N, C-alpha and C positions, 0 to 999 in steps of 0.2 A: 501284452499280457493279462491274463485273465485275473481275476483272486485266487485262484486254486491253482496257480502255477506260479513258477519262480525261473529267476536265471540263473546258472551256473557256467565257469568255467569247462568246460569238456577239452579233455588232455588226449589229444591223439601221440604227440611227438614234441619237442622240445619248441619246432617251429611250428605247431599246429593245433594251436591250442585257440578253441569255438566257445562263443558264447550263445549254450544252445537253450531250449524253453524244458524243464519236467515238473511234474508235478507235486506241488507243495507236501512235506513226507506227512502222511497219518501218524496220530500215536498212539499207543496201547496204554494199558491202564498206569501203569509203570516207568512210562516214558514221560522225556519233556520235550515240548519244540524250542529251537534259541534262533532268534534271530541275530545273521552271523554282524557284529559290528568292525571289525577289523579280523586278516588273516595273513598272517608271514608266509612269504614262499621260501619254501628251508632248501638246503643245497641236495638233499637229497630227491625234492621234487623233481631236479634236472638231473637226476642220474639217467640217463636214458637206456643204458643198459637193463635197468633193473623195472623202469616204468612202462617201458612200452608193451612187454609181454603181456600187460594186464589192460591198457589202453583199448578204446577208451572209459575213458572213467573222471570220476572228479576226485582232484588230488586237494591236499590244504589238510596241515593236522595242527597249526600252531593257530587258533584261534579261543577269540575273544565275542563273547551277544551279552544278549538278553532273552532272560525267557519271556515267552509269550503263551506259553500253555502247556500245562501240565497232565498227566493222566489223575486217574480217580484215587491210584492208587498213592499217588505223590503225597507224601506231609511235609517232609524235611523242604521243600523250595516252593517258594510262587509265584506268578509273573511279575514281573518288572524288576528282580532282583536279576544283577550283573555279575555274570560268571567268567570263568575259565573250564572247559570239556576236556577232558583227555581223550584220547582214540584209543588207546590200548589200555586195558585196568587187567593186573594181575586177580587169581581167585585167593590169594591171599593165607588159601590153607596146604599149597600142595607142597612136598619136600625143597622146592625149590624156593620158593615165598619163603619158608617157615626157616632154611637156613641163608636168604638175605639177600637170595639172587632172583627178584624179582621179573627181572628183563628176560631169563628162563624158564619162564612159567609158559605152558601153551597154552593158560588162556588169556596170556598178554596177546601174544601171539595171531590170538583169532578171535580177537575182538576189536570194532570201528564204532563209528558213528556211522550216520548217512545223510546225503550221499558222499562228503568230503566239505573240505571249509573253506573252497573258492566255490563258494552259495551262498544264495539270499538268507535261507535257514538249513538246518540240520535236525535231525531226530537223533536225540542221544539215546540209545538201550536202557533197559532197567539196572542192566550189569552197571555199566556206566553211570548211570543216575545215580547207583548205591555209593558204588567207588571212586566214582573219577569227576565229580564235578564240586569245584571250588568257586566259593564267593570274592568277587575281585572286591579287596578292599578299597573305600574313596581314595587312596593315595596313586592307585594304579589306575592311569588310563586303557581303554579299550586296546590302543596301538600300541602301548608299554607291555601291556598284559599278554602281546603275542609272543614274547621273551620267555614267559614262562617255564614250558616246552623243551625250548632248547636250552635255558638254562640247567634246568631239572638235571640234563643228559650230564651237560658238565660240571655239576656235582656231584652227581654220583663217579663221574671218571675221577675227579680228587678225591675223592671220599676214599674208594677203591685205592686209590695210588698213595692213601695216604702222606699228603703233602703237608709238611710241617712247617710253622717260622719259620724263617730264617736260610731255608733250602733256598737253590737257586732250578731256576724252570727255564727251557727253552721251547716254545711252541713254534712249531713247524708249520706255517702255513697262516696267514692272517687275515683266512674270511670272516664269515659270523662266528663260526665255532670258535677259531680262532682268537679273536677278540675276545668272546666273553669268558674263555679260559684265562688270558690276562686279565682281564679285570677280574675275576673272581680269586685268582692266583694272589693278586695284588691287595685285595679284600681280606686277605686269609695272612697276611704277613710272610708272603715268602720273601726272599731276599733278593737277587737279581734275575730280574726276568727278562730274557733276550727273547726275538722272533725272529721267524724267518719270513721272507717271501719272492716272488718274483716280480709285482707290481707294488710300483714306488707310493700309489697313493695307502695302498692295505699298510704298508712299512712305514706312513705316516700314521695311519691311525692307531699302528699298536703302540705308539709311543706317545700317543692324545689318551690312549686309556690302559697305561700302567708300565708299558715294558721300559726298562733301563737300556736298551740299545737293540736296533734296527738291523739285521743283515740280512743282505739280498742272497737268495735260496741260488744262484749261480756263483756265489764265493765256496772259499773251501769251508764248508760251515763249521767244521769241529776246530780249525785252528781258529776261524773269528771268535769262538765261545772261549776259546781261552785265552784269546785277549782279552776279553770284554770280563771272564769270570777270573780274576784273577789265578791266571795260568790253570785253572781246573775246568774239569768238562764239568755237564750238568747233572743236578739231582734225580732232577726228574723233565724228561722229555717227553713232548706231546703232540703227537701226529695229528694234525688236523688237514692234511693233503692228503688225496689216494693214489698220487705217483708214486712208484717204488720208489725210485730213489729219494722221498719223502723220505723213507724206511732205512732206506740203507744209510742214508744220512743219520738217521735218529740213531741208528744201530753204532754210531761211529762217535758220537756226540755225546753220549750218556757217563756218565763215572762210577768209579766201583764204588758197589754199594746201591747203584742206584736203581730208577722205572724206567722203562719207555712203556707209554700208553699206548696204546695206538687207539685213537680216537673214530677215526675214518678211514672207510672201508677203500681197498680197492675193486676193483673189476673182478669178475667170475674166474678162477683159473691160473690166477698172479700168487705165487710163490715167495715166500719171501725167507731168505738163505740166511741164518744164525749161526753166529760163530759160537755154537755150547760150550766147545770147551773153554773159550775166554769166558763166556758168559760166567761157567760154574766156578771159573778160579775168581771172579773178580764178584760174585753176588750178586748180579747184575737180572733184574725181574724186566720180564717179558710181559706185559697186563690189556687185556682189550678191553674194552667199555661201551656199552650200546645201553640207549634208554634212558628210562630214570625210572626209581619207584615212586609210590604216592609221600612216603614221607619226602624225597625229593625237591620232589613237586612243592609241596608244601615249605623246604627252606627256601625255594628257586622263589618261593611269592614271597616272603618276608626281606628277600635280598632285594627284591626291586622294591617293593613299599618303605622300607629303610633307605633307599637311594646307597646302597653299600655298594651294588653294582649297576654303575649309571648307565642302563640300558638307550634311554632315548636321545642322545646323542647317534646312537650308532643306525637310525632309521636314517636313509637316503634319499628314499622316494615312498611314497602315498597314493596311490591310484586306485579309482576307480575299475568294478570288477568287468566293464568293459573294453581294461586295458590289460586285462591278464597277459593276453600273448605278448605286449611290450614288456612285461614283468616278467614272465621267463626267460624272454631275450638277455635283462639287464642279469640276471642272476646265472644263466647258463655262461653268458663271456666274462663274466667275472671281475670285469674292467671298471665299470664305474659305478657300481652300486655295491652298500657294504647288507644292508638290510632294504629288504622291498614290498611292504605290506597292501594287500587288496583290499579298500572300503564297500564292500557290497552295498551300505546303502549312504554310502556319500561321506563326506567328511563329519569326524566324530569331534 
């Protein structure tokens, strides 16, 4: 590899991730070049139905690194600073942003850094530099900083669901996002926290990170919720699994006046049959949540810095970039891993 080129993990499909070389990005006057130190593999990175239509491409959006070069017009940052860089940024001025729905913003859906987080370096465009670069506090390592983006999504979800102290919470699916929901609900003072999954390791992890009871997803989940929650269904049900069965369990597990937060997507074309009359009569809210706003990112940084959400223990695998294919396999199989982090420049 020459000094002007870098390695990337090029995604073709979940079982075909190749280490390739491309030029190190050139930056413009308002841009920055970041040396990527850690990059988390998100569950959405292995949603093959969504990713392969854009392949080949460099994925990765949960990144931390160090600024190595700044453009001539950049005055707020300098080389050597440790940063988290947001891949999508909102305009902050459209009707959606002004109403607090930043993730519905057209600009947010059109922005990204280049080439992606599974690379040795990335270029942050001027708009990302303006509103998507956050300094890492000393208390946050490069590795734990990879949780900033996913935790920000969780913060937004629970903020929109208006979780209040003492409310009971059921998290369906105890993968990475489910565990973050459990840990955040615990930090926010939720009452009984229940979790489901089909994997015993993940059920054990749910208990470690704050669940009061772990329920196998193959059981009669609503009945088990009643058993574990003083004969009441859950005030807030958070769906963190994309299977239609998970959503159907959620609809049957929410108490009167409660909320079902649809945090995970399904595959395209999947429709959910909602008992509208029953939900109308019982005052049940069905709420989706996607992404996080800049304020949610700031909140996530503070939650990690203060260790109110203990993310360090969720990391199960740290791999060099040349083992990206193995990392994708671990996340796609979802049996042995919780959080898999790639370290393009070696151990942090």
